[in-house]
C-alpha positions as CSV (number, residue, x, y, z in Angstrom):
1,X,-29.2,-47.1,-11.1
2,X,-26.4,-44.6,-11.2
3,X,-23.6,-44.6,-13.6
4,X,-20.2,-45.0,-11.9
5,X,-17.1,-43.8,-13.6
6,X,-14.1,-46.1,-13.1
7,X,-10.9,-46.9,-15.0
8,X,-12.7,-49.9,-16.4
9,X,-15.9,-48.2,-17.5
10,X,-14.1,-45.6,-19.7
11,X,-10.8,-47.2,-20.6
12,X,-9.7,-44.9,-23.3
13,X,-10.4,-41.9,-25.5
14,X,-14.0,-41.1,-24.6
15,X,-15.5,-44.6,-25.2
16,X,-17.9,-45.8,-22.6
17,X,-16.7,-49.3,-22.3
18,X,-13.9,-49.3,-24.9
19,X,-13.7,-49.5,-28.7
20,X,-14.5,-53.2,-29.0
21,X,-17.8,-53.0,-27.1
22,X,-18.7,-49.8,-28.9
23,X,-18.2,-51.2,-32.4
24,X,-20.0,-54.4,-31.5
25,X,-23.0,-52.5,-30.3
26,X,-22.8,-50.3,-33.4
27,X,-22.7,-53.3,-35.8
28,X,-25.7,-55.0,-34.1
29,X,-27.7,-51.8,-34.0
30,X,-27.0,-51.1,-37.7
31,X,-28.0,-54.7,-38.5
32,X,-31.4,-54.3,-36.9
33,X,-31.8,-50.9,-38.5
34,X,-31.4,-52.6,-41.9
35,X,-34.2,-55.1,-41.1
36,X,-36.4,-52.3,-39.6
37,X,-36.5,-50.6,-42.9
38,X,-36.5,-53.7,-45.1
39,X,-39.7,-54.8,-43.3
40,X,-41.1,-51.3,-43.5
41,X,-40.4,-50.6,-47.2
42,X,-40.8,-54.0,-48.8
43,X,-44.5,-53.1,-49.4
44,X,-43.9,-50.2,-51.9
45,X,-42.7,-52.5,-54.7
46,X,-45.7,-54.7,-54.2
47,X,-48.2,-51.8,-54.9
48,X,-48.7,-52.8,-58.6
49,X,-49.5,-56.4,-57.6
50,X,-51.8,-55.4,-54.8
51,X,-53.6,-52.9,-57.0
52,X,-54.2,-55.6,-59.6
53,X,-55.3,-58.3,-57.1
54,X,-57.4,-56.3,-54.7
55,X,-58.4,-53.2,-56.8
56,X,-57.0,-50.7,-54.3
57,X,-56.9,-47.0,-54.8
58,X,-53.7,-45.0,-54.6
59,X,-55.0,-43.5,-51.3
60,X,-55.5,-46.9,-49.8
61,X,-52.0,-48.1,-51.0
62,X,-50.5,-45.0,-49.4
63,X,-52.5,-45.7,-46.3
64,X,-50.6,-49.0,-45.8
65,X,-47.4,-47.0,-45.5
66,X,-48.8,-44.2,-43.5
67,X,-50.6,-46.4,-41.0
68,X,-47.3,-47.9,-39.9
69,X,-45.8,-44.4,-39.4
70,X,-48.8,-43.1,-37.6
71,X,-48.8,-46.0,-35.1
72,X,-45.1,-45.8,-34.7
73,X,-45.3,-42.1,-33.9
74,X,-48.0,-42.7,-31.3
75,X,-46.1,-45.4,-29.5
76,X,-42.6,-44.0,-29.8
77,X,-42.6,-41.7,-26.8
78,X,-44.0,-44.2,-24.2
79,X,-41.6,-46.9,-25.5
80,X,-38.7,-44.4,-25.2
81,X,-39.6,-43.3,-21.7
82,X,-39.5,-47.0,-20.6
83,X,-36.2,-47.5,-22.5
84,X,-34.6,-44.4,-20.8
85,X,-35.6,-45.5,-17.3
86,X,-35.3,-49.3,-17.6
87,X,-33.0,-50.9,-20.3
88,X,-32.1,-49.9,-23.9
89,X,-31.0,-53.4,-24.9
90,X,-34.0,-55.3,-23.5
91,X,-36.3,-52.8,-25.1
92,X,-34.6,-53.2,-28.5
93,X,-34.9,-57.0,-28.2
94,X,-38.6,-56.7,-27.5
95,X,-39.3,-54.2,-30.3
96,X,-37.4,-56.1,-33.0
97,X,-39.2,-59.3,-32.0
98,X,-42.6,-57.8,-32.3
99,X,-42.0,-56.0,-35.6
100,X,-40.5,-59.1,-37.2
101,X,-43.4,-61.4,-36.1
102,X,-45.9,-58.7,-37.3
103,X,-44.1,-58.5,-40.7
104,X,-44.2,-62.3,-41.1
105,X,-48.0,-62.2,-40.3
106,X,-48.6,-59.9,-43.3
107,X,-48.1,-62.9,-45.6
108,X,-51.2,-64.6,-44.2
109,X,-53.6,-61.7,-44.6
110,X,-56.5,-62.0,-47.1
111,X,-58.0,-58.6,-47.3
112,X,-57.1,-54.9,-47.0
113,X,-58.4,-54.5,-43.4
114,X,-56.3,-57.4,-42.0
115,X,-53.2,-56.2,-43.9
116,X,-53.7,-52.7,-42.6
117,X,-53.8,-54.1,-39.0
118,X,-50.7,-56.2,-39.5
119,X,-48.8,-53.2,-40.9
120,X,-49.9,-51.2,-37.9
121,X,-48.5,-53.9,-35.6
122,X,-45.1,-53.6,-37.5
123,X,-45.3,-49.9,-36.5
124,X,-45.9,-50.8,-32.8
125,X,-42.8,-53.0,-32.8
126,X,-40.6,-50.4,-34.6
127,X,-41.8,-47.5,-32.3
128,X,-38.8,-46.0,-30.6
129,X,-36.1,-48.2,-32.3
130,X,-34.4,-45.3,-34.1
131,X,-34.4,-43.2,-30.9
132,X,-33.2,-46.0,-28.7
133,X,-30.6,-47.2,-31.1
134,X,-29.3,-43.6,-31.7
135,X,-29.0,-43.0,-27.9
136,X,-27.1,-46.3,-27.4
137,X,-24.6,-45.5,-30.2
138,X,-24.1,-41.9,-29.0
139,X,-23.4,-43.0,-25.5
140,X,-20.9,-45.8,-26.5
141,X,-18.9,-43.4,-28.6
142,X,-17.1,-40.0,-27.9
143,X,-18.8,-36.8,-29.0
144,X,-16.4,-36.0,-31.9
145,X,-17.7,-39.1,-33.7
146,X,-21.4,-38.8,-33.2
147,X,-22.7,-37.0,-36.3
148,X,-20.8,-39.3,-38.7
149,X,-21.8,-42.4,-36.8
150,X,-25.4,-41.4,-36.5
151,X,-25.4,-40.4,-40.2
152,X,-24.2,-44.0,-41.0
153,X,-26.9,-45.3,-38.7
154,X,-29.5,-43.4,-40.5
155,X,-27.9,-44.5,-43.8
156,X,-28.6,-48.0,-42.8
157,X,-32.3,-47.0,-42.9
158,X,-31.8,-46.0,-46.6
159,X,-29.9,-49.2,-47.4
160,X,-32.6,-51.2,-45.7
161,X,-35.1,-49.4,-47.8
162,X,-33.1,-50.2,-50.9
163,X,-33.1,-53.9,-50.1
164,X,-36.8,-53.9,-49.1
165,X,-37.8,-52.2,-52.4
166,X,-35.5,-54.4,-54.5
167,X,-36.3,-57.7,-52.7
168,X,-40.0,-57.1,-52.7
169,X,-40.2,-56.9,-56.5
170,X,-37.9,-59.9,-57.0
171,X,-39.7,-62.1,-54.5
172,X,-43.1,-61.1,-55.7
173,X,-42.2,-62.0,-59.3
174,X,-41.1,-65.4,-58.2
175,X,-43.3,-66.5,-55.3
176,X,-46.1,-64.0,-55.1
177,X,-46.3,-60.7,-53.4
178,X,-47.5,-62.0,-50.0
179,X,-44.4,-64.3,-49.7
180,X,-42.2,-61.2,-49.6
181,X,-43.3,-60.3,-46.1
182,X,-42.3,-63.6,-44.7
183,X,-38.9,-63.8,-46.5
184,X,-37.8,-60.5,-45.1
185,X,-39.2,-60.9,-41.7
186,X,-37.5,-64.1,-40.5
187,X,-33.8,-62.9,-40.6
188,X,-34.8,-59.9,-38.4
189,X,-36.4,-62.2,-35.9
190,X,-33.1,-64.1,-35.5
191,X,-31.0,-61.0,-35.2
192,X,-33.3,-59.6,-32.5
193,X,-32.7,-62.6,-30.3
194,X,-28.9,-62.2,-30.6
195,X,-29.1,-58.5,-29.7
196,X,-29.2,-59.4,-25.9
197,X,-25.4,-59.8,-26.2
198,X,-25.0,-56.0,-26.6
199,X,-23.8,-54.2,-23.5
200,X,-26.1,-51.5,-22.2
201,X,-25.2,-48.3,-20.4
202,X,-26.5,-47.8,-16.9
203,X,-29.7,-45.8,-16.4
204,X,-28.9,-42.2,-15.5
205,X,-30.5,-41.1,-12.2
206,X,-32.6,-38.0,-12.8
207,X,-33.8,-37.7,-9.2
208,X,-32.4,-35.8,-6.3
209,X,-31.2,-36.8,-2.9
210,X,-33.5,-34.4,-1.2
211,X,-36.6,-34.5,-3.4
212,X,-38.6,-37.3,-4.9
213,X,-40.1,-35.3,-7.7
214,X,-38.5,-37.5,-10.3
215,X,-38.7,-40.9,-8.6
216,X,-42.3,-41.6,-9.8
217,X,-43.3,-42.3,-13.4
218,X,-45.2,-39.1,-13.4
219,X,-42.2,-37.2,-12.1
220,X,-39.9,-38.6,-14.7
221,X,-42.4,-37.7,-17.5
222,X,-42.7,-34.1,-16.1
223,X,-38.8,-33.9,-15.9
224,X,-38.6,-35.2,-19.5
225,X,-41.0,-32.7,-20.9
226,X,-39.5,-29.9,-18.8
227,X,-36.1,-30.6,-20.4
228,X,-37.6,-30.7,-23.9
229,X,-39.5,-27.5,-23.3
230,X,-36.2,-25.7,-22.5
231,X,-34.8,-26.7,-25.9
232,X,-36.6,-25.0,-28.8
233,X,-33.9,-26.2,-31.1
234,X,-35.3,-29.7,-30.7
235,X,-38.7,-28.7,-31.8
236,X,-37.7,-26.6,-34.8
237,X,-35.1,-29.0,-36.0
238,X,-37.6,-31.9,-35.4
239,X,-40.3,-30.2,-37.4
240,X,-37.9,-29.1,-40.2
241,X,-36.4,-32.5,-40.6
242,X,-40.0,-34.0,-40.5
243,X,-41.3,-31.7,-43.3
244,X,-38.2,-32.6,-45.4
245,X,-39.2,-36.2,-45.0
246,X,-42.5,-35.5,-46.8
247,X,-40.3,-34.9,-49.8
248,X,-38.3,-38.1,-49.3
249,X,-41.0,-40.5,-48.2
250,X,-43.4,-39.6,-51.0
251,X,-40.6,-40.3,-53.6
252,X,-39.6,-43.5,-51.9
253,X,-43.2,-44.8,-51.7
254,X,-44.3,-43.9,-55.2
255,X,-41.2,-44.0,-57.5
256,X,-41.7,-47.8,-58.3
257,X,-45.3,-47.1,-59.3
258,X,-44.2,-44.0,-61.2
259,X,-41.7,-45.9,-63.3
260,X,-44.3,-48.7,-63.9
261,X,-47.2,-46.4,-64.9
262,X,-45.4,-43.5,-66.8
263,X,-42.4,-45.4,-68.3
264,X,-43.9,-48.9,-68.5
265,X,-41.2,-50.5,-66.5
266,X,-42.1,-54.0,-65.2
267,X,-42.8,-54.0,-61.4
268,X,-39.7,-56.1,-60.5
269,X,-37.4,-53.9,-62.6
270,X,-39.1,-50.7,-61.3
271,X,-38.3,-51.8,-57.8
272,X,-34.6,-52.3,-58.6
273,X,-34.4,-48.8,-60.3
274,X,-36.1,-47.2,-57.3
275,X,-33.7,-49.0,-55.0
276,X,-30.8,-47.4,-56.8
277,X,-32.3,-44.0,-56.0
278,X,-32.7,-44.9,-52.4
279,X,-29.1,-46.1,-52.3
280,X,-28.0,-42.7,-53.4
281,X,-29.9,-41.4,-50.4
282,X,-28.0,-43.7,-48.1
283,X,-24.8,-42.3,-49.5
284,X,-26.1,-38.8,-49.0
285,X,-27.0,-39.3,-45.4
286,X,-23.4,-40.2,-44.6
287,X,-21.9,-37.4,-46.7
288,X,-24.1,-34.7,-45.4
289,X,-23.5,-35.8,-41.8
290,X,-19.8,-35.3,-42.3
291,X,-20.4,-31.9,-44.2
292,X,-22.7,-30.6,-41.4
293,X,-20.1,-31.6,-38.8
294,X,-17.4,-29.7,-40.7
295,X,-19.5,-26.5,-40.8
296,X,-20.4,-27.0,-37.1
297,X,-16.8,-27.1,-36.0
298,X,-16.1,-23.6,-37.3
299,X,-19.5,-22.1,-36.8
300,X,-21.9,-24.0,-34.5
301,X,-25.0,-22.5,-36.1
302,X,-23.7,-23.7,-39.5
303,X,-24.5,-27.3,-38.5
304,X,-28.2,-26.5,-38.7
305,X,-28.1,-23.8,-41.5
306,X,-26.3,-26.2,-43.9
307,X,-29.2,-28.6,-43.6
308,X,-31.5,-25.8,-44.7
309,X,-29.5,-25.1,-47.8
310,X,-29.5,-28.8,-48.7
311,X,-33.2,-29.0,-48.3
312,X,-33.7,-26.2,-50.9
313,X,-31.3,-28.0,-53.3
314,X,-33.2,-31.2,-53.0
315,X,-36.5,-29.5,-53.7
316,X,-35.1,-27.8,-56.7
317,X,-33.7,-31.0,-58.2
318,X,-36.7,-33.2,-57.5
319,X,-39.1,-30.5,-58.6
320,X,-37.3,-30.3,-61.9
321,X,-37.2,-34.1,-62.3
322,X,-41.0,-34.5,-62.0
323,X,-42.2,-31.1,-63.0
324,X,-40.3,-30.2,-66.2
325,X,-42.0,-32.9,-68.4
326,X,-45.4,-31.4,-67.3
327,X,-44.2,-28.0,-68.6
328,X,-43.4,-29.5,-72.0
329,X,-39.6,-29.8,-71.4
330,X,-38.4,-33.1,-72.9
331,X,-36.1,-35.2,-70.6
332,X,-34.6,-38.4,-71.8
333,X,-35.2,-41.4,-69.5
334,X,-31.6,-41.3,-68.5
335,X,-31.6,-37.6,-67.7
336,X,-34.7,-37.9,-65.6
337,X,-33.4,-40.9,-63.8
338,X,-30.2,-39.0,-63.1
339,X,-32.2,-36.2,-61.6
340,X,-34.0,-38.8,-59.4
341,X,-30.7,-40.1,-58.1
342,X,-29.3,-36.6,-57.5
343,X,-32.4,-35.5,-55.7
344,X,-32.4,-38.7,-53.6
345,X,-28.8,-37.9,-52.7
346,X,-29.7,-34.5,-51.4
347,X,-33.0,-35.4,-49.9
348,X,-31.6,-37.4,-47.0
349,X,-29.6,-34.3,-45.8
350,X,-31.3,-34.1,-42.4
351,X,-31.0,-37.8,-41.4
352,X,-27.7,-37.8,-39.5
353,X,-27.3,-34.1,-38.5
354,X,-30.8,-33.8,-37.0
355,X,-30.2,-36.8,-34.7
356,X,-26.8,-35.5,-33.7
357,X,-28.2,-32.0,-33.0
358,X,-31.0,-33.5,-30.7
359,X,-28.4,-35.6,-28.8
360,X,-26.3,-32.5,-28.3
361,X,-29.1,-30.2,-27.0
362,X,-30.9,-32.8,-24.7
363,X,-30.2,-33.8,-21.1
364,X,-28.1,-37.0,-20.9
365,X,-30.7,-38.8,-18.9
366,X,-33.3,-38.2,-21.5
367,X,-31.5,-38.8,-24.8
368,X,-33.7,-41.6,-25.8
369,X,-36.8,-39.5,-25.0
370,X,-35.4,-36.5,-26.9
371,X,-34.5,-38.7,-29.9
372,X,-38.0,-40.3,-29.6
373,X,-39.7,-36.9,-29.9
374,X,-37.6,-36.3,-33.0
375,X,-38.7,-39.7,-34.3
376,X,-42.3,-38.9,-33.5
377,X,-42.2,-35.7,-35.5
378,X,-40.4,-37.3,-38.3
379,X,-42.8,-40.2,-38.6
380,X,-46.1,-38.4,-37.9
381,X,-45.4,-35.3,-39.9
382,X,-43.0,-36.8,-42.4
383,X,-43.0,-40.5,-43.1
384,X,-46.8,-40.9,-42.5
385,X,-47.9,-37.8,-44.4
386,X,-45.7,-38.1,-47.5
387,X,-47.1,-41.3,-49.1
388,X,-50.7,-40.3,-48.1
389,X,-50.4,-36.7,-49.5
390,X,-48.9,-38.0,-52.7
391,X,-51.5,-40.8,-53.0
392,X,-54.4,-38.3,-52.5
393,X,-52.9,-35.9,-55.0
394,X,-52.4,-38.8,-57.4
395,X,-56.0,-39.8,-57.3
396,X,-57.0,-36.3,-58.0
397,X,-54.4,-35.0,-60.5
398,X,-52.3,-38.0,-61.5
399,X,-49.1,-39.4,-60.0
400,X,-46.6,-37.3,-61.9
401,X,-48.3,-34.1,-60.8
402,X,-48.4,-35.3,-57.2
403,X,-44.6,-36.0,-57.3
404,X,-43.9,-32.6,-58.8
405,X,-45.8,-30.8,-56.1
406,X,-44.4,-32.6,-52.9
407,X,-40.8,-31.2,-53.2
408,X,-42.3,-27.8,-52.3
409,X,-42.3,-29.0,-48.7
410,X,-38.5,-28.8,-48.7
411,X,-38.7,-25.0,-48.8
412,X,-40.8,-25.0,-45.6
413,X,-38.3,-27.4,-44.0
414,X,-35.5,-25.0,-44.8
415,X,-37.4,-22.1,-43.1
416,X,-37.9,-24.1,-39.9
417,X,-34.2,-25.1,-39.8
418,X,-33.1,-21.4,-40.1
419,X,-35.3,-20.6,-37.0
420,X,-33.9,-23.6,-35.2
421,X,-30.3,-22.5,-35.9
422,X,-30.8,-19.3,-33.8
423,X,-31.0,-21.3,-30.5
424,X,-28.7,-24.2,-31.2
425,X,-25.5,-22.9,-29.6
426,X,-27.4,-21.8,-26.5
427,X,-29.2,-25.1,-26.1
428,X,-26.1,-27.2,-26.6
429,X,-24.2,-25.2,-24.0
430,X,-27.2,-25.7,-21.5
431,X,-27.2,-29.5,-22.3
432,X,-23.5,-29.6,-21.4
433,X,-24.5,-28.4,-17.9
434,X,-27.9,-30.0,-17.6
435,X,-30.6,-29.2,-15.0
436,X,-33.6,-31.3,-14.1
437,X,-36.0,-29.6,-11.9
438,X,-33.3,-27.0,-11.3
439,X,-31.0,-29.7,-9.8
440,X,-27.7,-30.6,-11.5
441,X,-26.7,-34.2,-12.1
442,X,-23.4,-35.3,-10.3
443,X,-20.4,-34.6,-12.4
444,X,-19.5,-38.3,-12.4
445,X,-22.8,-39.2,-14.1
446,X,-22.5,-36.4,-16.7
447,X,-19.0,-37.4,-17.6
448,X,-20.1,-41.0,-18.1
449,X,-22.9,-40.0,-20.5
450,X,-21.1,-37.5,-22.7
């Protein structure tokens, strides 16, 4: 279906359907993002209970987080291709329904294998949601607002993680750790069914009048990957932001256990303390989205370079927080927790800007696919690897040493972002005049998608 530009479809100031429809879509998409991450992160504050009840190793516990991210990464691209070509709204309804039911099912598991399978199904449902939601928001709103709005959208992930970590510990202390999965899963299921009220944008025609090369599913896939191949910025920024997520996800997954084991904090209280650190990350993702936008206005390459600088800062702060005590430097509990909070504030620096950059350098007809590739890289190389790497290092050297080592990945992230900055302006200009199979989209379609 082609997008038609009429006086009713873009009533004012760059909004696709008008401010009211845009903000309704934004609110509903933010709401589901909250429950996406509540369901995803609720498990980390349950680790002490699961370790005591089932005798699991740290590697096994980390695997429960990583399994979700691996499956999510594997399924994200197919889901996003379908969403790009069929319907964003219907895809979101289906995804949220699946992940909510899968999360609820976790409360009925009785062994590690069945819980691992249920967690993997949560990943199947969540596959592509961040990409589809980001594309829907970006298309509803004018370009000048995208980085800040997508930063807020990604901040909802941090807030959801806060709630998941905090609620998990509180619910487990009162009703048992398995009950936590059901309590957080039911509200998301209700919201998923209400999402059908959101207004979708029309699917962009990526075919041509004279050739049928992109009419078939295979042709669409070839066109999508051809578009991505012409944007090295997407790959470097995607890989850089993913490696930075190793720093973030390892801390998010293991901080409650660290507080419990090293400082003797009760699991419920450890979850609340860790949630405060995650909340600082939520604030950071919004702040750094605005900051990177400001640098990008004066110096386009600065939007990417500023992320690299922030990655280095986050590595330094978190490395000091976990590493200084190992070197014999005494830190009071308050000082160490302050460094955790500050590091968490900086560690989410790539959340909003990376998504906005991908939206800016990808063809309008493949925004969901481009954002999905970003999500694939972030989940497979970042969210999946962080908890697993930290868990394996913890089994070998101890949890504090593991968390002192993982911030080093932020340096590698900064290096990748510097490389990505070199092609950003060129790729953004190319995306403003996109070609698919060397054929331009009609101006009316481009105007409606920008």
